[in-house]
C-alpha positions in Angstrom: 139.5 118.7 105.3 141.1 115.4 105.6 141.6 114.0 102.1 143.1 110.8 102.5 144.1 108.6 105.6 146.1 105.5 105.8 145.7 102.8 108.4 147.3 103.6 111.7 149.2 101.1 113.7 152.5 99.5 113.1 151.1 96.2 111.8 148.2 97.5 109.9 147.6 98.2 106.3 149.1 101.2 104.5 146.9 102.9 102.0 147.8 103.2 98.4 147.7 106.9 97.8 151.2 106.6 96.3 149.9 104.5 93.6 149.2 107.6 91.5 152.8 108.7 91.9 155.1 105.7 91.9 155.6 105.6 88.2 158.2 103.9 86.0 158.3 100.5 87.7 156.7 97.3 87.0 155.2 96.9 90.5 151.4 96.8 90.0 149.9 96.2 93.4 149.1 97.6 96.8 152.0 97.9 99.1 150.0 97.2 102.2 151.6 95.6 105.1 150.1 92.2 105.8 147.9 91.8 108.8 148.6 88.1 109.1 149.6 85.4 106.6 150.1 81.8 107.0 153.2 79.9 105.8 152.9 78.5 102.3 154.4 75.5 100.6 154.0 77.0 97.2 157.4 77.3 95.4 157.2 81.0 95.1 160.0 83.6 95.2 161.8 82.4 98.3 162.0 78.7 97.4 162.8 79.4 93.7 165.7 81.4 95.0 167.0 78.5 97.1 166.9 76.2 94.1 168.8 78.6 91.9 171.4 79.3 94.6 171.9 75.6 95.0 172.5 75.4 91.3 175.0 78.2 91.3 172.8 80.4 89.2 171.6 83.2 91.5 172.1 84.8 94.8 169.9 87.9 95.0 170.8 88.6 98.6 174.5 88.7 98.0 174.2 90.7 94.9 172.3 93.5 96.6 174.5 93.4 99.6 177.6 93.7 97.4 176.0 96.7 95.7 175.5 98.4 99.0 179.2 97.8 99.9 180.2 99.2 96.6 178.2 102.4 97.3 179.6 102.7 100.8 183.2 102.2 99.8 183.0 104.5 96.7 181.6 107.5 98.6 182.9 106.9 102.1 185.7 104.4 102.3 185.8 104.7 106.0 182.2 103.3 106.2 182.9 100.1 104.4 181.8 97.3 106.6 179.9 99.6 108.8 176.5 98.4 107.7 175.1 95.8 110.0 173.8 92.4 108.7 170.3 93.4 109.8 170.5 96.6 107.7 171.7 94.7 104.7 168.9 92.1 105.1 166.4 94.9 105.5 167.6 96.6 102.3 167.7 93.5 100.4 164.1 92.6 101.3 163.0 96.3 100.7 164.4 96.0 97.2 162.4 92.8 96.6 159.3 94.7 97.6 159.8 96.9 94.6 159.2 93.9 92.3 159.7 90.5 94.0 159.3 88.7 90.7 161.8 90.6 88.7 164.6 88.0 88.6 162.6 84.9 87.4 162.3 83.3 84.0 158.9 82.7 82.4 159.2 79.0 82.9 159.9 79.6 86.7 156.9 81.9 86.9 154.6 79.4 85.2 155.6 76.8 87.7 155.0 79.2 90.5 151.6 80.1 89.2 150.5 76.4 88.7 151.8 75.5 92.1 149.8 78.3 93.7 146.6 77.2 92.1 147.2 73.6 93.2 148.2 74.5 96.7 145.1 76.5 97.4 142.7 74.1 95.6 141.9 76.5 92.7 142.1 73.4 90.7 140.0 73.9 87.6 142.1 73.5 84.4 141.0 77.0 83.3 142.0 78.5 86.5 145.4 76.7 86.6 146.1 78.1 83.1 145.1 81.6 84.3 147.6 81.4 87.1 150.4 80.2 85.0 149.9 83.2 82.6 149.1 85.6 85.4 152.3 84.8 87.1 154.2 85.8 84.0 152.2 88.9 83.5 152.8 89.9 87.1 156.5 90.3 86.5 156.0 93.1 84.0 152.4 93.9 82.9 153.6 96.2 80.2 155.3 93.4 78.3 152.1 91.3 78.0 152.9 90.8 74.3 155.9 88.6 75.3 153.8 86.1 77.2 153.0 83.1 75.2 149.6 81.4 75.3 147.3 84.4 75.6 144.1 84.4 73.6 143.4 87.4 71.3 140.5 88.6 73.6 142.8 88.5 76.6 145.5 90.4 74.8 142.9 93.0 73.8 141.8 93.4 77.5 145.5 93.8 78.6 146.0 96.4 75.9 143.0 98.3 77.0 144.6 98.7 80.5 147.0 101.1 78.8 145.0 102.6 76.1 141.5 103.0 77.7 142.1 102.5 81.4 138.6 103.6 82.5 137.0 100.7 80.5 136.2 98.5 83.5 133.6 95.9 84.6 130.3 97.3 85.9 130.8 95.9 89.3 134.1 97.8 89.7 132.3 101.0 88.9 129.9 100.1 91.8 133.0 100.0 93.9 134.0 103.5 92.6 130.6 104.8 93.5 130.8 103.4 96.9 134.1 105.0 97.6 133.0 108.3 96.2 129.8 108.2 98.4 131.9 107.4 101.4 134.1 110.5 100.7 131.0 112.6 100.5 129.8 111.2 103.9 133.0 112.5 105.5 132.8 115.9 103.8 129.2 116.4 104.7 129.8 115.4 108.3 132.5 118.2 108.5 130.4 121.2 107.2 126.7 120.8 108.3 127.9 122.3 111.6 129.0 125.4 109.7 125.4 126.7 109.5 124.0 124.8 112.4 126.2 126.6 115.0 124.5 129.9 114.1 121.4 128.5 115.8 122.4 126.0 118.4 125.2 128.2 119.8 122.7 130.8 121.1 120.1 128.1 122.1 122.7 126.3 124.3 124.0 129.5 125.8 127.4 129.4 124.0 126.8 131.8 121.2 128.5 134.9 122.9 131.9 136.4 122.7 132.9 135.8 126.3 135.7 133.3 126.9 133.4 130.5 128.2 131.2 130.7 125.2 134.0 130.8 122.6 135.9 127.9 124.1 132.8 125.7 124.6 131.6 126.4 121.1 135.0 125.4 119.7 135.0 122.3 121.9 131.6 121.2 120.6 132.6 121.8 116.9 136.0 120.1 117.2 134.7 117.0 119.1 134.8 114.6 116.1 138.4 115.5 115.4 139.5 115.0 119.0 137.9 111.6 118.9 139.6 110.8 115.5 143.1 111.8 116.8 143.0 109.7 120.0 140.4 106.9 119.5 138.8 106.7 116.0 141.9 106.3 113.8 143.3 103.7 116.0 140.3 101.5 115.9 140.9 100.9 112.2 143.2 97.9 112.7 140.8 95.9 115.0 137.8 96.9 112.9 139.5 95.7 109.7 140.8 92.5 111.3 137.3 91.7 112.6 134.9 93.0 110.0 136.9 93.2 106.8 136.9 96.1 104.5 133.2 96.1 103.6 132.3 95.4 107.2 134.4 98.3 108.5 132.7 100.6 106.0 129.3 99.3 107.0 130.0 99.7 110.7 131.5 103.2 110.5 128.8 104.6 108.2 126.3 103.2 110.7 128.2 105.1 113.4 128.1 108.2 111.2 124.4 108.0 110.5 123.4 107.3 114.1 125.6 110.1 115.4 124.2 112.6 112.9 120.7 111.6 113.8 121.6 111.8 117.5 122.9 115.4 117.1 119.4 116.4 116.0 118.0 115.5 119.4 120.4 117.3 121.7 119.4 120.1 124.0 122.5 121.1 125.9 126.1 121.8 124.7 127.5 118.9 126.5 125.0 116.5 125.0 125.9 117.8 121.5 129.6 117.3 122.4 129.0 113.7 123.3 127.1 113.2 120.1 129.7 114.8 118.0 132.5 112.9 119.7 130.8 109.7 118.8 130.8 110.9 115.1 134.5 110.7 115.2 134.2 106.9 115.7 132.7 106.8 112.2 134.9 109.4 110.6 138.3 108.0 111.6 138.2 104.3 110.6 136.2 105.1 107.5 138.5 107.7 106.2 141.4 105.2 106.7 139.6 102.1 105.3 137.9 103.4 102.1 141.1 104.5 100.3 142.7 101.1 101.1 139.6 99.3 99.8 139.8 101.3 96.6 143.4 100.5 96.2 143.0 96.8 96.8 140.2 96.3 94.4 140.9 98.6 91.5 143.4 97.7 88.7 146.7 99.6 88.7 145.9 101.7 85.8 143.2 103.6 87.6 144.2 103.1 91.2 146.2 106.2 91.6 143.5 108.4 89.9 140.7 106.9 92.0 142.6 107.3 95.3 143.3 110.9 94.3 139.6 111.5 93.8 139.1 111.1 97.6 139.9 114.7 97.9 137.5 115.7 95.1 134.5 113.8 96.4 135.2 114.9 100.0 135.0 118.4 98.6 131.7 117.4 97.0 130.4 116.3 100.4 131.6 119.7 101.9 129.6 121.4 99.2 126.5 119.2 100.0 126.8 120.3 103.7 126.6 123.9 102.8 123.6 123.1 100.5 121.8 121.4 103.4 122.5 124.5 105.6 120.8 126.7 103.1 117.9 124.4 102.3 116.8 124.0 105.9 117.5 127.6 107.0 113.9 128.8 106.5 112.3 125.9 108.2 110.0 127.2 111.0 109.7 125.8 114.5 106.5 123.8 115.1 104.8 123.8 118.5 106.9 122.1 121.1 110.1 122.1 119.0 112.9 124.8 119.2 115.5 125.0 116.5 114.0 122.5 113.9 116.1 124.1 111.2 119.5 123.4 112.7 118.3 120.0 113.8 117.4 119.1 110.2 120.8 120.5 109.1 122.7 118.2 111.5 120.6 115.2 110.7 120.9 115.6 107.0 124.5 114.4 107.0 123.2 110.9 107.7 121.8 110.5 104.2 125.0 109.7 102.3 125.9 107.2 105.1 122.5 105.5 104.8 123.0 105.2 101.1 126.4 103.5 101.6 124.9 101.1 104.2 122.3 100.0 101.8 124.6 98.9 99.1 128.1 98.3 100.5 127.5 94.5 100.5 126.7 94.5 96.8 130.4 95.2 96.3 133.0 92.3 96.6 135.2 92.1 99.6 138.9 93.2 99.2 140.8 90.2 97.7 143.8 91.4 99.7 141.9 91.1 102.9 140.9 87.5 102.1 144.6 86.7 101.4 145.6 88.1 104.7 143.2 85.7 106.3 144.4 82.7 104.3 141.2 82.5 102.3 142.8 82.2 98.9 139.9 80.8 96.9 137.5 83.5 98.3 140.2 86.1 97.2 140.2 84.6 93.7 136.4 84.6 93.4 136.3 88.3 94.5 139.1 89.3 92.1 137.3 87.6 89.2 134.3 89.7 89.8 136.4 92.9 89.6 138.2 92.0 86.4 137.2 91.3 82.8 138.8 87.8 82.7 140.5 85.2 84.9 144.0 85.9 83.6 143.8 89.5 84.9 142.4 88.3 88.2 145.1 85.6 88.5 147.9 88.1 87.7 146.8 90.6 90.3 146.1 87.9 93.0 149.4 86.1 92.4 151.3 89.3 92.8 149.5 90.2 96.0 150.4 86.7 97.5 154.0 87.1 96.4 154.3 90.5 97.9 152.9 89.3 101.2 155.7 86.7 101.3 158.2 89.4 100.7 156.7 91.6 103.4 156.8 88.6 105.9 160.4 88.3 105.1 161.0 92.0 105.7 159.3 91.6 109.1 161.9 89.1 110.3 164.6 91.7 109.9 162.8 94.6 111.3 164.0 96.5 114.3 161.9 98.6 116.5 159.9 100.8 113.9 159.4 103.6 116.3 163.1 104.0 116.9 164.1 103.5 113.3 161.6 106.2 112.3 163.9 108.6 114.1 167.4 107.1 114.1 167.5 106.1 110.3 168.4 109.3 108.4 166.3 108.3 105.3 163.3 107.7 107.5 163.9 110.8 109.5 164.0 113.0 106.4 160.7 111.5 105.1 159.3 112.1 108.6 160.3 115.8 108.4 158.7 116.3 105.0 155.6 114.4 105.9 155.0 116.2 109.1 155.5 119.6 107.4 152.8 119.1 104.8 150.4 117.4 107.3 150.8 120.2 109.8 150.4 122.9 107.2 147.3 121.2 105.7 145.5 122.4 108.9 147.6 125.6 109.8 147.1 127.0 106.3 143.8 127.9 107.7 141.4 126.2 105.3 139.3 124.5 108.1 138.7 128.0 109.7 136.7 128.7 106.5 135.2 125.1 106.2 133.8 125.1 109.8 133.3 128.8 110.6 132.7 130.6 107.2 129.0 131.3 108.0 129.9 132.9 111.3 132.7 134.9 109.7 130.3 136.2 107.1 127.8 137.0 109.8 130.6 139.0 111.6 131.2 140.8 108.3 127.6 142.0 108.5 126.2 139.5 106.0 122.6 138.5 106.8 122.4 134.8 108.0 121.0 133.6 104.7 123.5 135.5 102.7 126.3 134.1 104.9 125.0 130.5 104.2 124.9 131.3 100.5 128.4 132.7 100.6 129.6 129.6 102.4 128.0 127.5 99.6 130.0 129.6 97.1 133.2 128.5 98.9 132.1 124.9 98.8 131.5 125.0 95.1 134.9 126.5 94.4 136.5 124.0 96.6 134.9 121.1 94.7 135.4 122.5 91.2 139.2 123.4 91.7 139.9 120.0 93.3 139.2 118.4 89.9 142.3 119.8 88.1 144.5 118.5 91.0 144.1 114.9 89.6 146.2 116.2 86.7 148.4 118.9 88.2 149.8 116.8 91.0 151.6 114.5 88.6 152.6 117.2 86.0 153.5 120.3 88.0 154.8 118.3 91.0 154.1 118.2 94.7 156.8 120.7 95.8 156.1 123.1 93.0 152.5 123.2 93.8 153.2 124.0 97.4 155.8 126.6 96.6 153.3 128.3 94.2 150.2 128.1 96.4 151.6 128.9 99.8 152.4 132.5 99.0 149.1 132.9 97.3 147.2 131.5 100.3 149.1 133.9 102.5 148.3 136.8 100.2 144.6 136.1 100.0 144.3 135.5 103.8 146.0 138.9 104.4 143.6 140.4 101.9 140.6 138.9 103.6 141.8 140.0 107.0 142.5 143.5 106.1 139.1 143.7 104.2 137.5 143.6 107.7 139.0 147.1 108.3 137.0 148.6 105.4 134.4 150.9 107.0 131.2 149.1 107.2 129.0 152.2 107.3 130.3 153.9 104.2 131.6 151.1 102.1 129.4 148.2 103.0 129.2 146.7 99.6 132.9 146.9 99.0 133.7 145.4 102.3 131.6 142.3 101.9 132.7 141.9 98.3 136.4 142.1 99.3 135.9 139.5 102.1 134.1 137.0 99.9 136.6 137.6 97.2 139.6 136.8 99.5 137.9 133.7 100.9 137.1 132.4 97.4 140.6 133.1 95.9 142.0 131.3 98.9 139.8 128.2 98.1 141.0 128.4 94.4 144.6 128.0 95.3 144.1 125.6 98.3 142.2 123.0 96.3 145.0 121.9 93.9 147.8 122.4 96.5 147.6 121.7 100.1 144.3 119.8 99.5 145.7 116.8 97.6 149.4 117.0 98.3 149.8 116.1 102.0 148.5 112.6 102.0 149.9 111.8 98.6 153.4 113.0 99.7 153.3 111.2 103.1 152.3 107.9 101.5 155.1 107.9 99.0 157.9 109.5 101.1 158.4 106.6 103.5 160.1 103.4 102.7 157.7 100.4 102.4 158.7 98.7 105.7 158.1 101.8 107.8 155.2 103.3 105.8 152.2 102.1 108.1 153.8 103.8 111.2 154.8 106.9 109.2 151.2 107.2 107.9 149.8 106.6 111.3 151.7 109.5 112.6 150.7 111.6 109.6 147.1 110.8 110.2 147.2 111.6 113.9 149.0 114.9 113.1 146.4 116.2 110.7 143.4 115.2 112.9 145.1 116.5 116.0 145.8 119.9 114.5 142.3 119.9 112.9 141.1 119.7 116.5 143.5 122.5 117.6 142.3 124.8 114.9 138.6 124.0 115.4 138.7 124.5 119.1 140.8 127.7 119.1 139.2 129.7 116.3 136.3 131.3 118.2 138.7 132.5 121.1 141.5 133.4 118.6 139.0 135.7 116.7 137.9 137.3 119.9 141.4 137.9 121.2 143.1 138.9 117.9 140.0 140.4 116.2 139.0 138.8 112.8 141.7 140.8 111.0 144.4 139.5 113.4 143.2 135.9 113.3 143.3 135.8 109.5 146.8 137.4 109.5 147.9 134.7 112.1 147.1 132.0 109.6 148.5 134.0 106.6 151.8 134.1 108.5 151.7 130.4 109.0 151.4 130.0 105.2 154.7 132.0 104.8 156.3 129.7 107.4 155.0 126.8 105.3 156.5 128.2 102.1 160.0 128.3 103.6 159.6 124.9 105.3 158.8 123.4 101.9 161.5 125.3 100.2 164.2 124.2 102.6 163.1 120.7 103.8 160.8 119.2 101.2 162.4 117.2 98.3 160.3 116.7 95.2 158.8 113.1 94.8 156.9 113.4 91.5 157.5 110.8 89.1 160.0 108.8 91.2 160.2 105.0 91.5 160.8 103.4 94.9 164.5 103.2 94.1 164.6 106.9 93.0 162.9 108.0 96.2 165.7 106.2 98.1 168.1 108.5 96.3 166.0 111.5 97.0 165.8 110.8 100.8 168.8 108.6 101.5 171.2 107.5 98.8 173.6 109.3 96.3 173.1 113.0 95.8 175.0 115.7 94.0 175.2 119.3 95.0 176.6 122.4 93.6 176.5 120.9 90.2 179.5 118.6 90.9 179.5 114.9 90.4 181.2 114.0 93.6 178.7 111.9 95.8 177.9 113.6 99.1 176.4 110.6 100.9 175.5 107.0 100.8 173.1 105.1 102.9 172.9 107.8 105.6 171.4 110.1 103.0 171.9 113.7 102.1 172.3 116.0 105.2 169.2 118.1 105.7 171.2 121.2 105.8 172.5 120.4 102.3 168.9 120.3 100.9 168.2 123.5 102.9 171.1 125.3 101.2 169.8 124.0 97.9 166.4 125.4 98.5 167.9 128.8 99.5 169.7 128.8 96.1 166.5 128.1 94.3 165.2 131.6 95.1 167.6 133.5 92.8 167.2 130.7 90.2 163.5 131.1 90.0 163.8 134.8 89.9 166.2 134.8 87.0 164.4 132.1 85.2 160.8 133.1 85.5 160.9 136.8 86.3 163.9 138.0 84.3 163.3 135.2 81.7 167.0 134.3 81.6 167.9 130.9 80.0 169.8 129.4 82.8 170.1 125.7 83.8 168.6 124.3 87.0 171.0 123.1 89.6 171.6 119.4 89.6 171.0 117.9 93.0 170.1 114.2 92.5 170.8 111.7 89.9 169.2 108.3 89.4 171.3 105.1 89.2 170.7 105.2 85.4 172.2 108.6 85.2 169.0 110.5 84.7 168.6 113.8 86.6 165.9 113.6 89.1 164.8 117.2 88.7 164.0 116.7 85.1 160.3 116.0 84.5 159.3 112.6 83.1 157.8 113.4 79.8 156.9 109.9 79.0 153.7 108.7 80.6 154.6 105.6 82.6 152.6 102.8 84.0 151.0 103.9 87.3 151.8 101.7 90.3 
């Protein structure tokens, strides 16, 4: 179950899954990497800096570089001067990405906003006023009350962004419906095969337990994910460049609908393989584009929650797939047609895709995409449709434009991103954490159940219709328990969720596996009850843990300049191991027995627990600057206030040792109920301990 995917490719857009987590900073907007942007003569951040430098008032670059040198010399005197000019420039620009407007006065911002409107011929007086005020608001939206010139109704709308964030224009809710339906398309695509394989496997001669049958059945079932890993995801960039966000959604949902319809007319295993492989052309780019479209069109107050709902509505689509399997099970074969029931199951997944195709162009195009193509007035028109008033629209559009300039500046100082992903310690630690959670999202074993639960229940001596009904039960549980994740991921924390749920997932998979050893002849009812209970309890703990955490964590772990590449690798990882799990399960079950196969994935959950414990820092409630501390700047260990590191970051083995020391801490604190203080590992630049929860609700980036 792939929850959320960012654009692959080094120069592509990165999704905004992190928007629900990057709290406590004034940055409002999407941190996507610009596809292409022309040079502008607008006196924005860069040119204003030059004017202020000439007057002797400001040198943002020098100030940041001096701060870096101070950190270097304080912690490691021998390192002073070791930082290259390119690295200093990259850090300076990366800091600007956090909020490129932070250093300017309101008078300067008004001038920048008016110049923007004039430059791009958004020349109506009302629009110019909107950009003057919008530029001031973009600096820090929370302080809207300090901006002079706002009308009372405009102030009320800005206030509502904080007090009633779900009060939005109707057209924006149509965008939300579109994104939710797209998520359901993906979920339904994944699970109609669960029931269909009970029938097309024997019909195509691959329904047996011999090695040929098990491997071919796994290959057919896993075909879409093979396509996603090696072709589909990598089409996202050219599709978005050519068709835009709406166009990409239209094209990929068309692919999905046609491929699902195609599956219903196959008569051999290799024909089914080709049809399902083509389905991956729709799944991959769509799953990458829709969260980005959501992030680029929605206001910051609901952006994170909406992107988080991708998992919830994907789970809803998964449930719909099980419903379709059950609904069409009893359909009889008319004369001349064999297997009409499974054909209707496979074709039914096209319905949500057809719905999306019918109304996708009723929604506005992404303003961010228009900006990347130099179509600023079209971007403004689109944004006005998505906001209550023009001041809101101008604020968000102006910030997007300014951020694109900062990202262009960053590109000038960038080295080889593939090399820097490995050689820069801060990036490498983010890579380790991201790959752990992405790999474990598949090897926790959830998609064994998602794709093969009906066959598993049949092997447990359920009748076919009972097996389909039991699978529907898992789908309902998966959907219902995905809903609380929207809240728990930001309150309980990513790392804590995983440390809590991995042992439970292992326990319930062991329980399910060993339930197959209960004698079927004498304890039939107890046997099937225990098997179903174990699978359902696994779904309960998966949905708020390994369901939403991996893509959220991966999107926020990487620094902005490397994030598209990091998310590309994360995407490829989860799709590839999705393919591995899907193709190997039938043969694994035959070789290991069902008990052994479940125990195999239970053991991987234990591995996942220790990998998270040792190598995964917490990222909940961190700003971009605090994430740099977590992954790469000053850290404190063993409770002492002597810094261990600077730009190179905290050694991985130091965090691993800290994780090992957490085991007795949790035992004493939560089992023995002793009142002991948690060890201090990180400290923010303001002196706040990173481990402490952020009680105050902050503005969501």
